N, CA, C, O and CB atoms as a CASP TS submission, in Angstrom:
PFRMAT TS
TARGET T0000
AUTHOR 0000-0000-0000
METHOD Language model
MODEL 1
PARENT N/A
ATOM      1  N   MET     1       0.827  -1.119  -0.053  1.00  0.00           N
ATOM      2  CA  MET     1       0.079  -0.189  -0.028  1.00  0.00           C
ATOM      3  C   MET     1       0.868   1.226  -0.110  1.00  0.00           C
ATOM      4  O   MET     1       1.938   1.384   0.478  1.00  0.00           O
ATOM      5  CB  MET     1      -0.708  -0.401   1.075  1.00  0.00           C
ATOM      6  N   GLN     2       0.362   2.064  -0.749  1.00  0.00           N
ATOM      7  CA  GLN     2       1.402   3.534  -0.901  1.00  0.00           C
ATOM      8  C   GLN     2       0.323   4.430  -0.682  1.00  0.00           C
ATOM      9  O   GLN     2      -0.703   4.338  -1.357  1.00  0.00           O
ATOM     10  CB  GLN     2       2.309   3.922  -2.574  1.00  0.00           C
ATOM     11  N   ILE     3       0.482   5.408   0.326  1.00  0.00           N
ATOM     12  CA  ILE     3      -0.193   6.971   0.493  1.00  0.00           C
ATOM     13  C   ILE     3       0.225   7.931  -0.048  1.00  0.00           C
ATOM     14  O   ILE     3       1.405   8.194   0.185  1.00  0.00           O
ATOM     15  CB  ILE     3      -0.215   7.513   1.640  1.00  0.00           C
ATOM     16  N   GLU     4      -0.401   8.680  -0.814  1.00  0.00           N
ATOM     17  CA  GLU     4      -0.045   9.829  -1.317  1.00  0.00           C
ATOM     18  C   GLU     4      -0.775  10.962  -0.900  1.00  0.00           C
ATOM     19  O   GLU     4      -1.999  10.833  -0.863  1.00  0.00           O
ATOM     20  CB  GLU     4      -0.059   9.741  -2.553  1.00  0.00           C
ATOM     21  N   ILE     5      -0.215  12.190  -0.536  1.00  0.00           N
ATOM     22  CA  ILE     5      -0.806  13.351   0.065  1.00  0.00           C
ATOM     23  C   ILE     5      -0.601  14.448  -1.135  1.00  0.00           C
ATOM     24  O   ILE     5       0.505  14.883  -1.455  1.00  0.00           O
ATOM     25  CB  ILE     5      -0.057  13.760   1.572  1.00  0.00           C
ATOM     26  N   ARG     6      -1.541  14.737  -1.601  1.00  0.00           N
ATOM     27  CA  ARG     6      -1.658  15.660  -2.544  1.00  0.00           C
ATOM     28  C   ARG     6      -1.932  17.106  -1.842  1.00  0.00           C
ATOM     29  O   ARG     6      -2.806  17.343  -1.008  1.00  0.00           O
ATOM     30  CB  ARG     6      -2.747  15.204  -3.508  1.00  0.00           C
ATOM     31  N   GLY     7      -0.962  18.026  -2.387  1.00  0.00           N
ATOM     32  CA  GLY     7      -1.263  19.368  -1.631  1.00  0.00           C
ATOM     33  C   GLY     7      -0.407  19.376  -0.357  1.00  0.00           C
ATOM     34  O   GLY     7      -0.636  20.261   0.467  1.00  0.00           O
ATOM     35  N   ALA     8       0.635  18.403  -0.095  1.00  0.00           N
ATOM     36  CA  ALA     8       1.504  18.382   0.876  1.00  0.00           C
ATOM     37  C   ALA     8       2.310  19.494   0.965  1.00  0.00           C
ATOM     38  O   ALA     8       2.793  19.821   2.049  1.00  0.00           O
ATOM     39  CB  ALA     8       2.192  17.357   0.806  1.00  0.00           C
ATOM     40  N   GLU     9       2.519  20.135  -0.084  1.00  0.00           N
ATOM     41  CA  GLU     9       3.363  21.477  -0.092  1.00  0.00           C
ATOM     42  C   GLU     9       2.917  22.697   0.643  1.00  0.00           C
ATOM     43  O   GLU     9       3.639  23.658   0.909  1.00  0.00           O
ATOM     44  CB  GLU     9       3.504  21.939  -1.442  1.00  0.00           C
ATOM     45  N   LYS    10       1.485  22.545   0.985  1.00  0.00           N
ATOM     46  CA  LYS    10       0.759  23.657   1.776  1.00  0.00           C
ATOM     47  C   LYS    10       0.978  23.447   3.060  1.00  0.00           C
ATOM     48  O   LYS    10       0.599  24.335   3.823  1.00  0.00           O
ATOM     49  CB  LYS    10      -0.700  23.758   1.585  1.00  0.00           C
ATOM     50  N   LEU    11       1.610  22.289   3.613  1.00  0.00           N
ATOM     51  CA  LEU    11       1.360  21.893   4.856  1.00  0.00           C
ATOM     52  C   LEU    11       2.721  22.002   5.561  1.00  0.00           C
ATOM     53  O   LEU    11       3.772  21.634   5.036  1.00  0.00           O
ATOM     54  CB  LEU    11       0.724  20.522   4.882  1.00  0.00           C
ATOM     55  N   SER    12       2.633  22.488   6.682  1.00  0.00           N
ATOM     56  CA  SER    12       4.157  22.531   7.544  1.00  0.00           C
ATOM     57  C   SER    12       4.714  21.037   7.920  1.00  0.00           C
ATOM     58  O   SER    12       3.962  20.063   7.872  1.00  0.00           O
ATOM     59  CB  SER    12       3.961  23.416   9.172  1.00  0.00           C
ATOM     60  N   PHE    13       5.866  20.951   8.235  1.00  0.00           N
ATOM     61  CA  PHE    13       6.566  19.946   8.359  1.00  0.00           C
ATOM     62  C   PHE    13       5.743  18.804   9.589  1.00  0.00           C
ATOM     63  O   PHE    13       5.625  17.581   9.519  1.00  0.00           O
ATOM     64  CB  PHE    13       8.046  20.555   8.712  1.00  0.00           C
ATOM     65  N   ARG    14       5.235  19.827  10.744  1.00  0.00           N
ATOM     66  CA  ARG    14       4.496  19.055  11.596  1.00  0.00           C
ATOM     67  C   ARG    14       3.191  18.760  11.252  1.00  0.00           C
ATOM     68  O   ARG    14       2.607  17.815  11.783  1.00  0.00           O
ATOM     69  CB  ARG    14       4.481  19.573  12.725  1.00  0.00           C
ATOM     70  N   GLU    15       2.613  19.543  10.330  1.00  0.00           N
ATOM     71  CA  GLU    15       1.143  19.189   9.960  1.00  0.00           C
ATOM     72  C   GLU    15       1.093  17.887   9.132  1.00  0.00           C
ATOM     73  O   GLU    15       0.213  17.027   9.106  1.00  0.00           O
ATOM     74  CB  GLU    15       0.444  20.391   9.093  1.00  0.00           C
ATOM     75  N   ARG    16       2.236  17.957   8.476  1.00  0.00           N
ATOM     76  CA  ARG    16       2.334  16.592   7.572  1.00  0.00           C
ATOM     77  C   ARG    16       2.560  15.507   8.561  1.00  0.00           C
ATOM     78  O   ARG    16       1.779  14.555   8.566  1.00  0.00           O
ATOM     79  CB  ARG    16       3.628  16.579   6.405  1.00  0.00           C
ATOM     80  N   GLN    17       3.509  15.554   9.366  1.00  0.00           N
ATOM     81  CA  GLN    17       3.538  14.284  10.388  1.00  0.00           C
ATOM     82  C   GLN    17       2.270  13.957  10.973  1.00  0.00           C
ATOM     83  O   GLN    17       1.884  12.789  10.918  1.00  0.00           O
ATOM     84  CB  GLN    17       4.477  14.504  11.597  1.00  0.00           C
ATOM     85  N   VAL    18       1.625  14.774  11.484  1.00  0.00           N
ATOM     86  CA  VAL    18       0.187  14.631  12.131  1.00  0.00           C
ATOM     87  C   VAL    18      -0.813  13.957  10.861  1.00  0.00           C
ATOM     88  O   VAL    18      -1.342  12.873  11.105  1.00  0.00           O
ATOM     89  CB  VAL    18      -0.449  16.356  12.704  1.00  0.00           C
ATOM     90  N   VAL    19      -1.040  14.553   9.632  1.00  0.00           N
ATOM     91  CA  VAL    19      -1.687  13.926   8.906  1.00  0.00           C
ATOM     92  C   VAL    19      -1.439  12.502   8.472  1.00  0.00           C
ATOM     93  O   VAL    19      -2.290  11.621   8.350  1.00  0.00           O
ATOM     94  CB  VAL    19      -1.745  14.608   8.101  1.00  0.00           C
ATOM     95  N   VAL    20      -0.098  12.411   8.252  1.00  0.00           N
ATOM     96  CA  VAL    20       0.376  11.009   7.815  1.00  0.00           C
ATOM     97  C   VAL    20       0.072   9.957   8.903  1.00  0.00           C
ATOM     98  O   VAL    20      -0.230   8.810   8.573  1.00  0.00           O
ATOM     99  CB  VAL    20       1.966  11.005   7.518  1.00  0.00           C
ATOM    100  N   LEU    21       0.157  10.381  10.357  1.00  0.00           N
ATOM    101  CA  LEU    21      -0.090   9.345  11.446  1.00  0.00           C
ATOM    102  C   LEU    21      -1.581   9.298  11.396  1.00  0.00           C
ATOM    103  O   LEU    21      -2.050   8.166  11.523  1.00  0.00           O
ATOM    104  CB  LEU    21       0.515   9.735  12.984  1.00  0.00           C
ATOM    105  N   LYS    22      -2.356  10.194  11.254  1.00  0.00           N
ATOM    106  CA  LYS    22      -3.884  10.058  11.269  1.00  0.00           C
ATOM    107  C   LYS    22      -4.288   9.023  10.271  1.00  0.00           C
ATOM    108  O   LYS    22      -4.824   7.934  10.475  1.00  0.00           O
ATOM    109  CB  LYS    22      -4.621  11.432  10.926  1.00  0.00           C
ATOM    110  N   GLU    23      -3.835   9.718   8.885  1.00  0.00           N
ATOM    111  CA  GLU    23      -4.285   8.604   7.551  1.00  0.00           C
ATOM    112  C   GLU    23      -3.764   7.351   7.818  1.00  0.00           C
ATOM    113  O   GLU    23      -4.305   6.452   7.174  1.00  0.00           O
ATOM    114  CB  GLU    23      -3.676   8.984   5.982  1.00  0.00           C
ATOM    115  N   MET    24      -2.755   6.967   8.675  1.00  0.00           N
ATOM    116  CA  MET    24      -2.427   5.565   9.029  1.00  0.00           C
ATOM    117  C   MET    24      -3.317   4.835  10.156  1.00  0.00           C
ATOM    118  O   MET    24      -3.126   3.730  10.662  1.00  0.00           O
ATOM    119  CB  MET    24      -0.988   5.562   9.487  1.00  0.00           C
ATOM    120  N   GLY    25      -4.131   5.572  10.354  1.00  0.00           N
ATOM    121  CA  GLY    25      -5.256   4.845  11.481  1.00  0.00           C
ATOM    122  C   GLY    25      -4.523   5.268  13.027  1.00  0.00           C
ATOM    123  O   GLY    25      -4.820   4.583  14.005  1.00  0.00           O
ATOM    124  N   LYS    26      -3.861   6.065  13.128  1.00  0.00           N
ATOM    125  CA  LYS    26      -3.243   6.274  14.480  1.00  0.00           C
ATOM    126  C   LYS    26      -4.143   7.012  15.449  1.00  0.00           C
ATOM    127  O   LYS    26      -4.616   8.066  15.023  1.00  0.00           O
ATOM    128  CB  LYS    26      -1.942   7.052  14.349  1.00  0.00           C
ATOM    129  N   SER    27      -4.416   6.696  16.499  1.00  0.00           N
ATOM    130  CA  SER    27      -5.302   7.573  17.580  1.00  0.00           C
ATOM    131  C   SER    27      -4.449   8.686  18.066  1.00  0.00           C
ATOM    132  O   SER    27      -3.221   8.728  17.990  1.00  0.00           O
ATOM    133  CB  SER    27      -5.815   6.682  18.942  1.00  0.00           C
ATOM    134  N   THR    28      -5.355   9.715  18.651  1.00  0.00           N
ATOM    135  CA  THR    28      -4.705  10.989  18.918  1.00  0.00           C
ATOM    136  C   THR    28      -3.571  10.805  20.080  1.00  0.00           C
ATOM    137  O   THR    28      -2.593  11.541  20.210  1.00  0.00           O
ATOM    138  CB  THR    28      -5.840  12.077  19.352  1.00  0.00           C
ATOM    139  N   GLU    29      -3.868   9.762  20.840  1.00  0.00           N
ATOM    140  CA  GLU    29      -3.010   9.236  22.117  1.00  0.00           C
ATOM    141  C   GLU    29      -1.717   8.683  21.300  1.00  0.00           C
ATOM    142  O   GLU    29      -0.626   9.182  21.575  1.00  0.00           O
ATOM    143  CB  GLU    29      -3.883   7.868  23.164  1.00  0.00           C
ATOM    144  N   GLU    30      -1.784   7.863  20.496  1.00  0.00           N
ATOM    145  CA  GLU    30      -0.571   7.226  19.808  1.00  0.00           C
ATOM    146  C   GLU    30       0.190   8.489  19.134  1.00  0.00           C
ATOM    147  O   GLU    30       1.408   8.521  19.314  1.00  0.00           O
ATOM    148  CB  GLU    30      -1.051   6.011  18.606  1.00  0.00           C
ATOM    149  N   ILE    31      -0.237   9.248  18.583  1.00  0.00           N
ATOM    150  CA  ILE    31       0.490  10.493  17.953  1.00  0.00           C
ATOM    151  C   ILE    31       0.882  11.338  19.120  1.00  0.00           C
ATOM    152  O   ILE    31       2.010  11.816  18.994  1.00  0.00           O
ATOM    153  CB  ILE    31      -0.467  11.382  16.891  1.00  0.00           C
ATOM    154  N   THR    32       0.322  11.619  20.108  1.00  0.00           N
ATOM    155  CA  THR    32       1.057  12.571  21.120  1.00  0.00           C
ATOM    156  C   THR    32       2.253  11.658  21.781  1.00  0.00           C
ATOM    157  O   THR    32       3.190  12.211  22.356  1.00  0.00           O
ATOM    158  CB  THR    32      -0.077  13.183  22.391  1.00  0.00           C
ATOM    159  N   ARG    33       2.169  10.272  21.670  1.00  0.00           N
ATOM    160  CA  ARG    33       3.299   9.590  22.272  1.00  0.00           C
ATOM    161  C   ARG    33       4.545   9.760  21.131  1.00  0.00           C
ATOM    162  O   ARG    33       5.692  10.136  21.370  1.00  0.00           O
ATOM    163  CB  ARG    33       2.872   7.921  22.623  1.00  0.00           C
ATOM    164  N   THR    34       4.038   9.415  19.967  1.00  0.00           N
ATOM    165  CA  THR    34       5.069   9.430  19.004  1.00  0.00           C
ATOM    166  C   THR    34       5.915  10.704  18.658  1.00  0.00           C
ATOM    167  O   THR    34       7.102  10.706  18.332  1.00  0.00           O
ATOM    168  CB  THR    34       4.486   9.018  17.887  1.00  0.00           C
ATOM    169  N   LEU    35       4.990  11.911  18.804  1.00  0.00           N
ATOM    170  CA  LEU    35       5.654  13.192  18.218  1.00  0.00           C
ATOM    171  C   LEU    35       6.094  14.081  19.607  1.00  0.00           C
ATOM    172  O   LEU    35       6.850  15.052  19.580  1.00  0.00           O
ATOM    173  CB  LEU    35       4.453  14.127  17.118  1.00  0.00           C
ATOM    174  N   LYS    36       5.432  13.511  20.849  1.00  0.00           N
ATOM    175  CA  LYS    36       5.681  14.100  22.086  1.00  0.00           C
ATOM    176  C   LYS    36       5.270  15.628  21.966  1.00  0.00           C
ATOM    177  O   LYS    36       5.989  16.584  22.256  1.00  0.00           O
ATOM    178  CB  LYS    36       7.188  13.888  22.489  1.00  0.00           C
ATOM    179  N   ILE    37       4.126  15.665  21.539  1.00  0.00           N
ATOM    180  CA  ILE    37       3.163  16.861  21.904  1.00  0.00           C
ATOM    181  C   ILE    37       1.762  16.617  22.437  1.00  0.00           C
ATOM    182  O   ILE    37       1.284  15.483  22.400  1.00  0.00           O
ATOM    183  CB  ILE    37       2.951  17.672  20.709  1.00  0.00           C
ATOM    184  N   SER    38       1.161  17.544  22.879  1.00  0.00           N
ATOM    185  CA  SER    38      -0.027  17.238  23.649  1.00  0.00           C
ATOM    186  C   SER    38      -1.323  16.901  22.614  1.00  0.00           C
ATOM    187  O   SER    38      -1.162  16.952  21.395  1.00  0.00           O
ATOM    188  CB  SER    38      -0.337  18.545  24.644  1.00  0.00           C
ATOM    189  N   ALA    39      -2.431  16.603  23.135  1.00  0.00           N
ATOM    190  CA  ALA    39      -3.620  15.937  22.519  1.00  0.00           C
ATOM    191  C   ALA    39      -4.137  17.317  21.561  1.00  0.00           C
ATOM    192  O   ALA    39      -4.364  17.316  20.351  1.00  0.00           O
ATOM    193  CB  ALA    39      -4.883  15.290  23.844  1.00  0.00           C
ATOM    194  N   SER    40      -4.231  18.383  22.449  1.00  0.00           N
ATOM    195  CA  SER    40      -4.733  19.748  21.718  1.00  0.00           C
ATOM    196  C   SER    40      -3.726  20.246  20.543  1.00  0.00           C
ATOM    197  O   SER    40      -4.210  20.690  19.501  1.00  0.00           O
ATOM    198  CB  SER    40      -4.840  21.026  22.885  1.00  0.00           C
ATOM    199  N   THR    41      -2.300  20.165  20.726  1.00  0.00           N
ATOM    200  CA  THR    41      -1.784  20.538  19.771  1.00  0.00           C
ATOM    201  C   THR    41      -2.062  19.352  18.490  1.00  0.00           C
ATOM    202  O   THR    41      -2.186  19.761  17.335  1.00  0.00           O
ATOM    203  CB  THR    41      -0.403  20.852  20.218  1.00  0.00           C
ATOM    204  N   VAL    42      -2.120  18.320  18.706  1.00  0.00           N
ATOM    205  CA  VAL    42      -2.373  17.513  17.519  1.00  0.00           C
ATOM    206  C   VAL    42      -3.810  17.752  16.891  1.00  0.00           C
ATOM    207  O   VAL    42      -3.957  17.751  15.668  1.00  0.00           O
ATOM    208  CB  VAL    42      -2.199  16.024  17.895  1.00  0.00           C
ATOM    209  N   ALA    43      -4.940  17.970  17.828  1.00  0.00           N
ATOM    210  CA  ALA    43      -5.978  18.531  17.176  1.00  0.00           C
ATOM    211  C   ALA    43      -5.876  19.738  16.313  1.00  0.00           C
ATOM    212  O   ALA    43      -6.390  19.754  15.195  1.00  0.00           O
ATOM    213  CB  ALA    43      -6.800  18.757  18.037  1.00  0.00           C
ATOM    214  N   THR    44      -5.122  20.909  16.882  1.00  0.00           N
ATOM    215  CA  THR    44      -4.859  21.988  16.292  1.00  0.00           C
ATOM    216  C   THR    44      -3.941  21.861  15.033  1.00  0.00           C
ATOM    217  O   THR    44      -4.149  22.653  14.114  1.00  0.00           O
ATOM    218  CB  THR    44      -4.371  22.794  17.234  1.00  0.00           C
ATOM    219  N   LEU    45      -2.957  20.947  14.908  1.00  0.00           N
ATOM    220  CA  LEU    45      -2.327  20.849  13.742  1.00  0.00           C
ATOM    221  C   LEU    45      -3.221  20.075  12.596  1.00  0.00           C
ATOM    222  O   LEU    45      -3.177  20.337  11.394  1.00  0.00           O
ATOM    223  CB  LEU    45      -1.024  20.184  14.034  1.00  0.00           C
ATOM    224  N   TYR    46      -3.932  19.203  13.132  1.00  0.00           N
ATOM    225  CA  TYR    46      -4.816  18.400  12.063  1.00  0.00           C
ATOM    226  C   TYR    46      -5.919  19.334  11.509  1.00  0.00           C
ATOM    227  O   TYR    46      -6.289  19.303  10.336  1.00  0.00           O
ATOM    228  CB  TYR    46      -5.562  17.037  12.751  1.00  0.00           C
ATOM    229  N   ASN    47      -6.376  20.106  12.386  1.00  0.00           N
ATOM    230  CA  ASN    47      -7.486  21.035  11.928  1.00  0.00           C
ATOM    231  C   ASN    47      -6.945  22.047  10.919  1.00  0.00           C
ATOM    232  O   ASN    47      -7.582  22.325   9.903  1.00  0.00           O
ATOM    233  CB  ASN    47      -8.133  21.812  13.162  1.00  0.00           C
ATOM    234  N   ARG    48      -5.674  22.637  11.232  1.00  0.00           N
ATOM    235  CA  ARG    48      -5.094  23.693  10.366  1.00  0.00           C
ATOM    236  C   ARG    48      -4.931  23.056   8.845  1.00  0.00           C
ATOM    237  O   ARG    48      -5.248  23.519   7.749  1.00  0.00           O
ATOM    238  CB  ARG    48      -3.593  24.205  11.011  1.00  0.00           C
ATOM    239  N   ALA    49      -4.340  21.865   9.204  1.00  0.00           N
ATOM    240  CA  ALA    49      -3.913  21.030   7.890  1.00  0.00           C
ATOM    241  C   ALA    49      -5.163  20.513   7.055  1.00  0.00           C
ATOM    242  O   ALA    49      -5.022  20.334   5.846  1.00  0.00           O
ATOM    243  CB  ALA    49      -3.005  19.669   8.332  1.00  0.00           C
ATOM    244  N   ARG    50      -6.302  20.285   7.631  1.00  0.00           N
ATOM    245  CA  ARG    50      -7.649  20.264   6.831  1.00  0.00           C
ATOM    246  C   ARG    50      -7.923  21.395   6.318  1.00  0.00           C
ATOM    247  O   ARG    50      -8.347  21.292   5.167  1.00  0.00           O
ATOM    248  CB  ARG    50      -8.800  19.915   7.546  1.00  0.00           C
ATOM    249  N   SER    51      -7.839  22.594   6.771  1.00  0.00           N
ATOM    250  CA  SER    51      -8.372  24.020   6.425  1.00  0.00           C
ATOM    251  C   SER    51      -7.555  24.141   5.252  1.00  0.00           C
ATOM    252  O   SER    51      -8.112  24.659   4.284  1.00  0.00           O
ATOM    253  CB  SER    51      -8.167  25.296   7.579  1.00  0.00           C
ATOM    254  N   LYS    52      -6.085  23.698   5.083  1.00  0.00           N
ATOM    255  CA  LYS    52      -5.521  24.073   3.936  1.00  0.00           C
ATOM    256  C   LYS    52      -5.742  23.360   2.743  1.00  0.00           C
ATOM    257  O   LYS    52      -5.195  23.657   1.680  1.00  0.00           O
ATOM    258  CB  LYS    52      -4.344  24.132   4.116  1.00  0.00           C
ATOM    259  N   GLY    53      -6.566  22.385   2.898  1.00  0.00           N
ATOM    260  CA  GLY    53      -6.976  21.508   1.791  1.00  0.00           C
ATOM    261  C   GLY    53      -5.707  20.773   1.384  1.00  0.00           C
ATOM    262  O   GLY    53      -4.725  21.345   0.908  1.00  0.00           O
ATOM    263  N   TYR    54      -5.797  19.479   1.602  1.00  0.00           N
ATOM    264  CA  TYR    54      -4.972  18.345   0.959  1.00  0.00           C
ATOM    265  C   TYR    54      -5.944  17.089   0.790  1.00  0.00           C
ATOM    266  O   TYR    54      -7.036  16.958   1.344  1.00  0.00           O
ATOM    267  CB  TYR    54      -3.618  17.935   1.931  1.00  0.00           C
ATOM    268  N   GLU    55      -5.353  16.227  -0.053  1.00  0.00           N
ATOM    269  CA  GLU    55      -6.159  14.960  -0.617  1.00  0.00           C
ATOM    270  C   GLU    55      -5.208  13.986  -0.144  1.00  0.00           C
ATOM    271  O   GLU    55      -4.020  14.299  -0.063  1.00  0.00           O
ATOM    272  CB  GLU    55      -6.463  14.857  -2.353  1.00  0.00           C
ATOM    273  N   VAL    56      -5.674  12.656   0.225  1.00  0.00           N
ATOM    274  CA  VAL    56      -5.173  11.663   0.553  1.00  0.00           C
ATOM    275  C   VAL    56      -5.404  10.645  -0.288  1.00  0.00           C
ATOM    276  O   VAL    56      -6.543  10.179  -0.312  1.00  0.00           O
ATOM    277  CB  VAL    56      -5.446  11.447   1.625  1.00  0.00           C
ATOM    278  N   VAL    57      -4.300  10.050  -1.214  1.00  0.00           N
ATOM    279  CA  VAL    57      -4.933   8.937  -1.992  1.00  0.00           C
ATOM    280  C   VAL    57      -4.070   7.770  -1.635  1.00  0.00           C
ATOM    281  O   VAL    57      -2.869   7.843  -1.378  1.00  0.00           O
ATOM    282  CB  VAL    57      -4.999   9.196  -3.618  1.00  0.00           C
ATOM    283  N   ILE    58      -4.791   6.702  -1.645  1.00  0.00           N
ATOM    284  CA  ILE    58      -4.323   5.418  -1.264  1.00  0.00           C
ATOM    285  C   ILE    58      -4.081   4.490  -2.392  1.00  0.00           C
ATOM    286  O   ILE    58      -5.112   4.116  -2.951  1.00  0.00           O
ATOM    287  CB  ILE    58      -5.237   4.830  -0.366  1.00  0.00           C
ATOM    288  N   VAL    59      -3.008   4.044  -2.845  1.00  0.00           N
ATOM    289  CA  VAL    59      -2.802   3.501  -3.995  1.00  0.00           C
ATOM    290  C   VAL    59      -2.509   1.882  -3.710  1.00  0.00           C
ATOM    291  O   VAL    59      -1.470   1.513  -3.162  1.00  0.00           O
ATOM    292  CB  VAL    59      -1.670   4.299  -4.701  1.00  0.00           C
ATOM    293  N   LEU    60      -3.374   1.120  -4.075  1.00  0.00           N
ATOM    294  CA  LEU    60      -3.355  -0.338  -4.003  1.00  0.00           C
ATOM    295  C   LEU    60      -3.389  -0.905  -5.127  1.00  0.00           C
ATOM    296  O   LEU    60      -4.119  -0.459  -6.013  1.00  0.00           O
ATOM    297  CB  LEU    60      -4.304  -0.871  -3.318  1.00  0.00           C
ATOM    298  N   PRO    61      -2.540  -2.100  -5.335  1.00  0.00           N
ATOM    299  CA  PRO    61      -2.566  -3.019  -6.738  1.00  0.00           C
ATOM    300  C   PRO    61      -3.769  -3.767  -6.692  1.00  0.00           C
ATOM    301  O   PRO    61      -4.302  -4.100  -5.634  1.00  0.00           O
ATOM    302  CB  PRO    61      -1.294  -4.122  -6.926  1.00  0.00           C
ATOM    303  N   GLY    62      -4.157  -4.005  -7.690  1.00  0.00           N
ATOM    304  CA  GLY    62      -5.736  -4.892  -7.875  1.00  0.00           C
ATOM    305  C   GLY    62      -5.598  -6.134  -7.080  1.00  0.00           C
ATOM    306  O   GLY    62      -6.544  -6.537  -6.403  1.00  0.00           O
ATOM    307  N   ASP    63      -4.391  -6.802  -7.131  1.00  0.00           N
ATOM    308  CA  ASP    63      -4.484  -8.092  -6.534  1.00  0.00           C
ATOM    309  C   ASP    63      -4.709  -8.098  -5.023  1.00  0.00           C
ATOM    310  O   ASP    63      -5.237  -9.017  -4.397  1.00  0.00           O
ATOM    311  CB  ASP    63      -3.282  -8.824  -6.844  1.00  0.00           C
ATOM    312  N   VAL    64      -4.298  -7.098  -4.581  1.00  0.00           N
ATOM    313  CA  VAL    64      -4.386  -6.858  -3.096  1.00  0.00           C
ATOM    314  C   VAL    64      -5.871  -6.942  -2.649  1.00  0.00           C
ATOM    315  O   VAL    64      -6.209  -7.525  -1.618  1.00  0.00           O
ATOM    316  CB  VAL    64      -3.769  -5.413  -2.707  1.00  0.00           C
ATOM    317  N   MET    65      -6.708  -6.341  -3.467  1.00  0.00           N
ATOM    318  CA  MET    65      -8.028  -6.074  -3.306  1.00  0.00           C
ATOM    319  C   MET    65      -8.840  -7.406  -3.764  1.00  0.00           C
ATOM    320  O   MET    65     -10.041  -7.488  -3.510  1.00  0.00           O
ATOM    321  CB  MET    65      -8.394  -4.773  -4.117  1.00  0.00           C
ATOM    322  N   GLY    66      -8.115  -8.503  -4.483  1.00  0.00           N
ATOM    323  CA  GLY    66      -8.688  -9.451  -4.625  1.00  0.00           C
ATOM    324  C   GLY    66      -9.495  -9.306  -5.983  1.00  0.00           C
ATOM    325  O   GLY    66     -10.465 -10.031  -6.206  1.00  0.00           O
ATOM    326  N   LEU    67      -9.051  -8.324  -6.902  1.00  0.00           N
ATOM    327  CA  LEU    67      -9.690  -8.058  -8.164  1.00  0.00           C
ATOM    328  C   LEU    67      -9.220  -8.674  -9.450  1.00  0.00           C
ATOM    329  O   LEU    67      -9.888  -8.868 -10.466  1.00  0.00           O
ATOM    330  CB  LEU    67      -9.655  -6.748  -8.343  1.00  0.00           C
ATOM    331  N   TYR    68      -7.811  -8.978  -9.208  1.00  0.00           N
ATOM    332  CA  TYR    68      -7.211  -9.626 -10.244  1.00  0.00           C
ATOM    333  C   TYR    68      -6.329 -10.916 -10.039  1.00  0.00           C
ATOM    334  O   TYR    68      -5.123 -10.899  -9.790  1.00  0.00           O
ATOM    335  CB  TYR    68      -6.491  -8.691 -10.826  1.00  0.00           C
ATOM    336  N   ASP    69      -7.093 -12.004 -10.179  1.00  0.00           N
ATOM    337  CA  ASP    69      -6.578 -13.107  -9.795  1.00  0.00           C
ATOM    338  C   ASP    69      -5.921 -14.011 -10.970  1.00  0.00           C
ATOM    339  O   ASP    69      -5.544 -15.166 -10.770  1.00  0.00           O
ATOM    340  CB  ASP    69      -7.599 -13.746  -9.092  1.00  0.00           C
ATOM    341  N   GLY    70      -5.847 -13.475 -11.983  1.00  0.00           N
ATOM    342  CA  GLY    70      -5.191 -14.258 -13.339  1.00  0.00           C
ATOM    343  C   GLY    70      -6.358 -14.630 -14.190  1.00  0.00           C
ATOM    344  O   GLY    70      -6.112 -14.726 -15.393  1.00  0.00           O
ATOM    345  N   GLU    71      -7.490 -14.840 -13.828  1.00  0.00           N
ATOM    346  CA  GLU    71      -8.708 -15.362 -14.328  1.00  0.00           C
ATOM    347  C   GLU    71      -9.693 -14.378 -14.828  1.00  0.00           C
ATOM    348  O   GLU    71     -10.021 -13.530 -13.998  1.00  0.00           O
ATOM    349  CB  GLU    71      -9.306 -16.122 -13.344  1.00  0.00           C
ATOM    350  N   ASP    72     -10.269 -14.295 -16.058  1.00  0.00           N
ATOM    351  CA  ASP    72     -11.154 -13.618 -16.400  1.00  0.00           C
ATOM    352  C   ASP    72     -12.679 -14.157 -16.017  1.00  0.00           C
ATOM    353  O   ASP    72     -12.848 -15.362 -15.831  1.00  0.00           O
ATOM    354  CB  ASP    72     -10.876 -13.443 -17.682  1.00  0.00           C
ATOM    355  N   GLU    73     -13.492 -13.466 -15.936  1.00  0.00           N
ATOM    356  CA  GLU    73     -14.861 -13.961 -15.574  1.00  0.00           C
ATOM    357  C   GLU    73     -15.422 -14.908 -16.865  1.00  0.00           C
ATOM    358  O   GLU    73     -16.147 -15.886 -16.681  1.00  0.00           O
ATOM    359  CB  GLU    73     -15.907 -12.584 -15.264  1.00  0.00           C
ATOM    360  N   ASP    74     -15.045 -14.532 -17.974  1.00  0.00           N
ATOM    361  CA  ASP    74     -15.547 -15.392 -19.068  1.00  0.00           C
ATOM    362  C   ASP    74     -15.028 -16.866 -18.942  1.00  0.00           C
ATOM    363  O   ASP    74     -15.740 -17.832 -19.216  1.00  0.00           O
ATOM    364  CB  ASP    74     -15.108 -14.790 -20.448  1.00  0.00           C
ATOM    365  N   GLU    75     -13.666 -16.970 -18.483  1.00  0.00           N
ATOM    366  CA  GLU    75     -12.935 -18.289 -18.263  1.00  0.00           C
ATOM    367  C   GLU    75     -13.601 -19.159 -17.154  1.00  0.00           C
ATOM    368  O   GLU    75     -13.596 -20.390 -17.181  1.00  0.00           O
ATOM    369  CB  GLU    75     -11.418 -18.011 -17.854  1.00  0.00           C
ATOM    370  N   LYS    76     -14.189 -18.385 -16.151  1.00  0.00           N
ATOM    371  CA  LYS    76     -14.712 -19.290 -15.037  1.00  0.00           C
ATOM    372  C   LYS    76     -15.993 -20.046 -15.552  1.00  0.00           C
ATOM    373  O   LYS    76     -16.349 -21.130 -15.090  1.00  0.00           O
ATOM    374  CB  LYS    76     -15.079 -18.408 -13.681  1.00  0.00           C
ATOM    375  N   GLU    77     -16.750 -19.269 -16.702  1.00  0.00           N
ATOM    376  CA  GLU    77     -18.008 -20.073 -16.901  1.00  0.00           C
ATOM    377  C   GLU    77     -17.987 -21.445 -17.711  1.00  0.00           C
ATOM    378  O   GLU    77     -19.026 -22.088 -17.863  1.00  0.00           O
ATOM    379  CB  GLU    77     -18.954 -19.192 -17.591  1.00  0.00           C
TER
END
């Protein structure tokens, strides 16, 4: 899996860190421990990043999603 953040150039370094961790599914508590910042700072950075407008794109190969197994539907019939 690959995560791409479009518009990341608009974000500060700290905002990017928080966004990446949030998008990876980390909780606020996990982020506070990782970055050694308070929960309110995490919330502020995340909200500021969201207001700047970024887009997260997750790139997954089709086989990871079970979409391509090497057989066409026509071959199964």
